[in-house]
N, C-alpha and C positions, 0 to 999 in steps of 0.2 A: 690545381684541380678547380674545375668550374662546374657549374650546374645550370640547367635551364628550368626555371620555375614558371608556374602560371598562377596569376592572381588578378582578379578583377577583369577577366576577359583578355588580359595582355600576358605576354611572355617576356621574361627577363633573364639575360645571361649574367650570373653572379659568381663572385669569387669570395673566398674568406677575406673579411676586412672591408669589403665594398660598402659604400653608402648608396642605397637605392631608393628612389622616390616612387611609391606605389599609391594606388587609390586608398582612401582613408580606411583604416581599421580602428575599431573602437577599443583602444588600449591606452593606459596611461604611459607617460614618458618613463623609460627605464624598464617597462614590462618586457618580458620575453615572449616570443611567438614561434610557432613551427609551421613551415610550409610543407605540406605533404604531397602536393601536386607537382612532383618533380618529373619532368619530361625526358631529361637526359643528363648524364654525368660523364665528364671526360677529362682528359689531360690535354694541355696545349700542345699541339703537334703530335699527339699520341692516339690512343684508342678512345672511341666514343661509345658509350653504352646508352642505347635509346630504348624507351619504353613503349608499350602499345596500349593505350596512349601514355600511361604513367608507369614509372618504375616502382614495383612493389617493395615496400619497406624502406624506400629512400626518403630522407627528410633533410630539410635545411632549417637550421635554427637562426633566429634573428632577434635583435633587440631594438625597441622603439627609441629613436633619438629625438624626433621632433614631429609635432603636428602643425601643419601650415596650409596656406592656400596658394595655389599655383597662380602665376600671372594671368591677368584677364585676356580671354580670347574673344575677339569681336567677330560677329556674324552680321553681314550686311546684305540686304535684298534690295533689288531695284528692277523696275520695269520702265524701260525707256519710253519716253513721250507720254507717260500716263500719270506723272506726278506721284509715283508710288516709291517710297523709300522707307525701309525699316532697318533699324540698327539695334542689336541686342548684344549684351555682353554676358560672359559666363566665367566664373571662377571655381575651379574644381578643389575640393578638400583633399589634401594629400597627407601622406605619412612617410617620414624618412626613416628607414630602418638600416641598421648596421649588420651585415651578414656575419654570423658566427661559424659554427661548425657545419660542414656538409658531410652527411652520413649516407654512404651507399650500404645497402643490405648489410 
């Protein structure tokens, strides 16, 4: 069984036992959290139950495994022949969670 959840403006396809890297949530390591924005629940190669836009009563439980920072992403701007060059780096704070139980209605 898998679920499609939404967190931080992104959508993730998760299964029980998966380790998923999501945008930072303010919880301690070992704390449990519940995702209630479940967009769809289904079986591999089977039926898919899709919400409009979310499934009422469906939840996905997860446990915080690690708080970390993603690798640096470089943004580079340049205008040719104008001696204009700007480089900026960004590191996103992330949370790694382990998916527990997927509950449909």
